[in-house]
N, C-alpha and C positions, 0 to 999 in steps of 0.2 A: 379582513376575511375571517377573523376569529381565531387565527392560529397564534397570535401574540408576537412579541419581539424577543428574540433570543440573543443573549450576549455571552460569549465565551472568552474568558481571559486565561492565559497560560503563562507559566513561569518555567524556565529551563535552567536547571542547575546540574550540569554534567557530573560534578563531584559527589552528588548524592549516591552514586553507585557504590562508592566506598563505604557508605553508611547503610547499605542494603535498603535504600529508599528509591522510589521512582525519580528519574531525572526531570520528568515533565509532570507538573502539577497545575492545578488551576481551579476555576469555578465556572459553572454554567447556570445562568439565571434567566428566567422567562418573565416577561412583563406583558400586561394586558395591552392590546392594541387600541383600546378605547380610552383608558385613563392613564396608562403608563405605570400602573401599580404593580409591584412585585407579586407574582402569582405562584412561582415555583423555583426551587433550587434543585438542580438535577445533578446526578453523579457525574463528575467530570471525566473520570477514567472510563466509565461505561459508554458515554457518548463518543469519546475518542476511539475506543476500541471498535465499536460497531460502525460508526460513520466512516472511518478511514478504510476499514476492510471492505465496507459496502461500496465505496467509491472505486476501489481497486477492482473489485469483482465486476462491477458494472462495465468498466473499461474492457476487461478481459472478455466478457460475454459479447461485446460489440466487435472487438478486433480479432480475437483468437479463433483458430479453427476449432470447430466443435469436437474434433477427435483428439485434441491436445492431451497428452498423457504425462509429460515430464514438466513439473513446476518447481522452479528454483526460488527460494525465498532468501534474500540477502538481508541479514539482520537476525536478531534472536530475542528481541525484547517483547513487551506485551503486545504491541501492534503487529509485529512479525508473526507471533504465535497465533493471533486471531485470524490471520490470513488463511491458515489451513482449514479451519472450520467453514469459513466463508467460501473458499474455492471448492471445497468438497461438495457443497450444495449444488454446484453447477457442473463440476467435473468429478463425479463420484469414482471414476476408475483411475484417476490420476495418481502418480507417484510424486511425493514431495521430498525435497532435499533442502537442508539449511546450510548456508555458508555465513560465517561470522568472523570478524577480526579475531575474536577469541574462540578457539575451538571448544573450550569448555562451555561457553554460552551456546554454541550451536548444538553440542551434544545434549545439553539440558533441554533445549527447545525440541529437539528431535525425539528425545525419550518421552516427553510429555505428549507428543502428538503422533507418534508412530511413523516418523519420517526418517530419512537418511541424513548423513552429514557429508559435505564436500570439503576436501582439503585444498583443491586448486580451483580458484574462482573462474579463470579463463576456460578451463576444461568444462566446468559445470555449466557455464553460460552457453558454450557451444552445443551442449547436449539438451538444453532446455527448450521447450515449446513456449513456455510463459515464464517470465521472471518478475517477481514482485519484490521490490526493494523497500524496506522499511528501516531506514537508518539515517542518522544525522551526518554520516560521512559522505560528502559530496563526491569525493574521488571514487569511492566504491560504486556509487550510483552511476556515475559516468562510465566506469569500466563495464558495467553490466549493460547499460542502455546502448552504448555504441556498437555492441556486438550483435544486436538484433535490429529488426527493421521497422518496428512500430512501437510507439510508447504512449502511455497516458500518465500524467503526473498530477498528484494531489499533494499540496503542501499543507499540513495540518498540525497545528500545535508544535511547530518546531521540528517535526519529523517528516521528511519528504518521502512519500511513498509513490513509486513508479511501477506501473504494470507494463512490461515490455513483451510483445508477442511476435513470434515468427510469422511472416507473411509469405506465402508461396510466390516464387518468381513469376512476374507477369500478372499478378492478381492484386486486388485491393479489397480491404474490408468494405462492407456496405456503408455508405456515408450516413452519418447521423446529423440532422439539422443543427447547425451552430456548434458542433462538437468535433467533427473530424475534418482536418485539412491536410492537403498533401505536404509531405516533408521534402527535403532537398533531393533525396535519392528516389529513383523511379518507383520502386514497389512499396514505398513506405507511406504510412499514414500516422497521424498523431492526434490525440485528444488531450487537452490540458485543462485542468481545473485547479484554481488556487484558493485555498481557504485559509485566511489569516486570522489569528486571534484578534478579538476586538481590543 
């Protein structure tokens, strides 16, 4: 179709944080779909930042109430910070709050984006209309997701990002072909996409 073939390879080195380096690195290469020849090398971090935030926003636009105002972001890394700009494009009146295992990380992310900081994850989850998790900590993702009623998950380059939205009792988000399926609880719906590094 002329779009070519894209290969994304990622490495995850959690210890890089101590060296002030990204813990997730990699490469993105594009090959021609007629001859298979290399045609482009694309910025890995730019693709990760834009695509992951875009996946999360798409899910929220399909599942969340249009009037959602309180958005909680769990995590404070590059992907988590990119969520603010993405979500503001669709929810311009929203208030953003960061929660992170390290309060210093949450404060840095909040200062860079004009958001607030939450100390208590459970309280912040209870007050949120939308929760976007961008963290490698499965326990924190589960804590946030279990507390709300609908979720969309995107696993991308080792960082699992979940958009969790509150669904009014007795209602369901409009169904999207091949993307939204009923969950176990009555008012819940979920959409899941998994993107794994090649």
